[in-house]
C-alpha positions, 0 to 999 in steps of 0.5 A: 552531473556533479557541482564541484561543492567542496568548500561550500559544505562547511557553509551548508553546515553554518547555514542549518545551525543559523536556518531559523536567522534567514541565512544561506550558505550561498554567502559563504563559510567566512560570513556565516562564521562570523555570524555563528561568533556573534550569536555565541556572543549574545548568548553567553551574554544572556546566559544561555545553555552551553548544550542544546536540549537534544544534547550535543550536535555532533552525534547528529552531524556524525550520523548524517555523515555516517549515513552519506557514506553508506548511501554511496556505497549503496549507490555502488552496489546498485551500479553494479547490478545495472540500477542507478540510485539518485542520492535521495533513492539512496537515502530512502534504501538505506531507511527501509534497510533500518526498519525493525523487523525487515531481516526476518521478513526479507524472504517472503517479499520474493516476487511481490508487486508494487500493487500488494506494497500499496495495498491497504490492511482491509483488502490483505484481510480479505484475502486472508479470508477468502483465498484459503477456501479457493485454494483448498480445492486446487491443493487438495487436486495437485496433491493427487496429481498422477506421478505417471502423467506430465503437467503438459498434457493439460494443453490437449482435449482431455474430455475427447481423450478420455472418451476415445480411450473408452472405446474399443482398444483395437479401433482407431480413436483409442488407439490415437488417444492412448498415443497422445496420452503416452507423448505426455506420460512417464515411459512406465504408463506404456504397461497401464491398460486403457481404462487405468489411463481414463482414471489418471485422466479423471484426476487431472480432469479434477485438477484442471477444473479446480484450477479453473475455479481458482482462476475464476475466482481470482479474476475479480479480485486484485491481481497481487492476490496470486502472489498470496496464494501462487501456482506451486502447490496452491498453499496460502502463503502466511509468511507473505501475509504476515511479511504484507502486514508488517509493511503496511503496518510501517507504512501506515504508522509512518515509519517507512514512506511508500516509496521506500516499500515499493522499493522491495519490489525490486529483486536487486534492491532485496539482493543489496538489502540481504548482502548489507543485513549481513554486515556490521552496519554503523546504527544511527537509528540510536540517536535519541528522537529530536524535535523536528523544528530542533537544530540537531534534527535540521542538521541530520536532515538537512545535511543528509540531503545536502552532503550525499553529493558529496564524495567520502573524503569531503564528508569525513573532512567535514566530520573532522572539521566539526568534531574540533569546532563541536563545543563552540557550535554546539553553543551556537545551536543551543542559542538557536533553540532558545532563540524564542524563549530567551528573554531578548535572544531573539531580537538580538540574534536577528539584528546580527543577522541583519548586518549580514548582506545575501545575494538575494538582498534580504533574509529569507525565514521562509524555510523555517516558517515552512519547517515549522508548518510542517513540524505542527502538522506532521505531530498532528497527523502523528497523534490522531492517524492511528489505524484502530484493530477491526473484527473479523466481521468487518471485512465481510462488508463490501461497503465497509471494506470500502469506506476503510480502504479510503480513509486509510489512502487518506491518511497515507497521503496527509503522511506523505505530504509533511514527510520531507522538506523540499531541497530548494535552497543554496547557490542560484542554478543558471543553465547556458544552452544553444546550439551545438557550437554556438559558443556556451563554453566561451560564454562561461568561461568569460563569464567565471573568468576562466582564461583556460582555452580547454573544452573550447570546441574548433570546427566542427568538432563537439566538445561538450557532451555533458552538463557540467557546473561551475561556481561564480560567487552565489551563481553556479552556471551549468555548461550543457551539451548543444541542443538540435544536433541531428545526431544525438538526442541525448545531448539535447536531453541532458540541456533540457535537464538541466533547464528544468533544475536551473533558476534561469536560462541563458539562451546563447543564440548563434548566427542562425535560428534553425528549426530545431533550435527554434522548437527548443527555444519555444519550449523554454519561453513556454515554461515560464523560465526566466530567460536572457537571449544572447546574440553571441558575435562570432567575429574572429579575434584570435589575434591581438590585431584582430582583438585590437580591431573589434575593440576599436570599432566593435560596432562593426561585428555587431552589426547583424544583432538587430536582425537575430534580434527581431527572430527571437521576438518572432519566435516569442510572438508566435508562442504568445509570451513577452520576449525576453531581455535579448542582448548581444555578446562578443563572448570570444573577445571577452574570453581572449581579453582574459589571457592579454598581456596588454592591460589596456586591450584588455580593458578595452576589449572586455567593455567592447565585448558588451560582457558586463552588460550581459552580467548585469542583466543576469543580476537584475534577472536573477533579483527580478524574477529568479530569486521570487520563482525559487521561493514560489517553488519552495512554497510550491514544493511544500504546498502542493502535497498538501493541497492535494491531500486537501482537494482530494479529501474535500471530494472523498470524505464527501462520499465516505460521509454518504456511505457511513452514514448509509451504514450506521442508518441500516444497521438497527433495521437489519439487525431488527429484520434479522432477528425477526427472520430468526424468530419466524424461521424458529416458529416454522421450524417448531410447527413442523417439528410438531407436525412431526411428531404427529404423524410419527406417532400415527405411524408407531401402529404400523411400526411397533409390530415389527419390533423386538425381532433379531432386526429391531434396531434396524427396524427403529433406525430406518424408522427415526431416519425416515423422520428427516430429524436431522435435516430440520435441524440442518434446514433451520441452519441453513435458513439462519445463514440465508437470512443473515447473508441477505443482510451482508453478513455471515457468522464466522463460525457454526453455531456451537448449539447442542448436538442432534441426539443420536438413536440410543436404540429402544430397549424393549423385551423380545417380541412373545412370537408363537414360534415353531419350535416352541408349539413343536415342544408343546405338542411333544409334551402334550402327546407325551401326557396323553400317552402316559395318561392312555398307558395309565388307563390301559393298566387300570382296565387290564386289572378289571377285565384280564384275558382281553382279545386281539380285537380290543387290543387294536382299539386301544392302540387306536384310542391312545393314538388318538388321545396322544394327537389330542393332548398334542393339539389342545397343548398347542392351542394353549400354547398358542393362546399363552403366546397371543395373550403375552404378545398382546400385552407386549405390544401395549407395553412397547407402544407406550416405551416407543411413544415415550422414546418418541417424545423424548427423541422430539423433545431433545429435537425441540430443545436443540431447535431452542438452543440453536435459535438462542445461540445464533440469535446471540451470536448475530447480536454480538456480530451487530456488536462487533459491527456497530463497534467497527463503524463507531472506529471507522466514524472516528477515523473519518472525523479526525480526518475531517479535522485535520482536512481544517487543520490542513486548510489553515496550514495552507493558508499560512504557507500562502501567507509566508509566500506573500510576505517572502514575495514582499520583502523581496521588492522592499515592502513591509511584511507587516502590511499583508495579515491573510492570504489564500492562493490559487496556484496559476489561478488566483491569489487573495490578500488581505490587508488594511485599507490604508496599505491596500494600494501600496500592497497591490502596487507591489505585488502587481507591478513588480511580481506580475512576472513571477505570480501568475495568478490573478491578485485581488487585494481586499480589506482585513475587515471585509 
């Protein structure tokens, strides 16, 4: 449905220029242009600047037009992909496309989910810390997946297959398992033995186990974590993490709305963005930022919303008109921006606007007031809602992560609450609804004085199949398809949509009220929408004679109307609401009169049709209910997001305060307990080390005799390894990690402590053992010496007693042999004794060196333990300092939110005060009579006024606005 608004774009532009004066585009471009000229003259008299502080307004108007043209193109491109974009969605998409950094991250958003785009940065940081460790086993197992086996094999019983493949090759079970595995393998696998297939299946089993572990870990985490660690490759997608963090930063700093980011989850949207980014786009982001309350900003945002529903040629025509009049319009904009600061200008401009008659009968400055309230809140939010950086340890505390996530959600909700101004403005919309063939189009043509018979149905043929809009003065009539058509629910849907967006509804009653019609009427009555029921008389007037007969005796045609009116009252009573105004009208006679050449007959028939009475009732209904209800809707449009934030903050901040207070109170005690645990673990480990030292010294007596040989290094190394000093050090580190884990934390990296001293070996002299070669050599030497001594003695004996006999020679030989043996034995004994003495000396010296080496080793381990204790304690202290800083940052954000909640409460009261004053103005009351207002929509409205005016205010609100304000009204004195 599109409203033909060609003539109103100029009026809309002028209305945005002059909005602070309470004017509306419904008065028309001519009246607004006259007012603008008066504003220009008044500003000139007071010497106001020719340009507003932001410079010429033309670039903002051109920017709005260019934006709308681009949005039309986006709507077209998305329609080609089967997605229908509303004008607001097109504007959101356009803003997303122009966000800095999107181009570099767009590819990484493939497959992203809405849940991921709604995530908190704290949860993303937690995923970044945990996911790589969960993915690593899967990644390794994925790389080791055998190329011979297909992935489909995961569907079989792997354990059973491996068991059967280990059976005897010729067995039936082994053959069956082999055939089953080969069904999921490449052809080359048929050449493999069963044992080889088992080896391949073991690698498959390892992958399945790793995958199941991965799935179990993710089952307790948000589903969107899978997007950061996809199944293919099982590698943590750092590019996706960076893209997600970019999106979250843009959302949390107010650069983009949450709805804009969520569009990235649509594949079609990303394709269109990629296509559009590849083309040269008109860049309106180059415009300098203008204050939200300035005329320039009002023109840009306002025209972007209004003009997006207009054709491109009309947009270009608006831009051309504004360009021709830019100098004059800039002076008007300058006057509007200076109205509060230039002496006397504001009063002069208000006096000019007072002479402008609006359809509602009064000027409406509430929109400007709401804009000011929103702008002040937005500025305060932007000044204070700056998410600080957190340490890596902040992500290790589930409680702190929960607090940060809650605070972030509230901050985002507040940003969204002050982002947009509701579009409730412009002409009043009146929907004409009723049963198919009830004469809705005829009634609309009569109301708009359209004598053309095109579109008016005949017989059983349904003519209107979609909603059409037609302007008449300050009203847009919506001609809707018929409801209660049994063969087409789409017509009823179109009609309901029109009723929902309308300010008032004309129910066109036909000659009967069927059950389907009754259901639709009940829905309208319960909606509270201003309703006017029309009993449309159907007597034929399609010839001049019949028309004259009706004009002369209309009471005949309206004779059955009271019965129909009673039926409508009956339906109203059934649902418990006050019956609407019911009028009997002959719309066919009124429409037929428009094309009658006979002036007298035309006037008679028109009066007799009672259409004028309907128009007067409609004007009264719009003034008394539709306009006030529109004022309420506008206020609710601004108020509802803020109230939702305020109510949620009331509940959330209480819970956050409890958790945050507990964290702050528990941190010092956890820190003291942790340091005590460290010290106790250190003392216990030192005691165990000293005990091990004494035990090792006692074992040296058994170890030293085995040293000094060829296996000396192995023996010494085995001895040192048996002391288990490395386990003692790692055990201390494990106790530290366990102590920290009990207190909700871990150290981000292992302590950078002194390394455990490797055994460099015990450097000693070889063990002086009396070996067989040595003893043999000593025996030979002793024997040789004895032999030589024997020969010398023999030669000496021959000289004194020559000629000895053969018997003497034998005795001498025996004596010589015995001497040789005795010499050898003596030499061996001497060598053994020397070796014993050397070994005793070696043992004493080696034991001393081993004990010194052992002490050096234990001293080194003790130094290492001391270093571990000191470094770990220092790191733990640093961690607690970072945690305290994180808590301090969180506390500051919490206090900012509490202050902003109070500010929002004040803003809600200001909105309520603006609304009440607007409603008082509509019924002729004095705006200054009300000083304070607080409204709970649908429940209560509290108003504070002077005691002398309480009765007056109560009468105005309760008597005239009882059908508009559904709340219980309480009037109190300001001094109470």
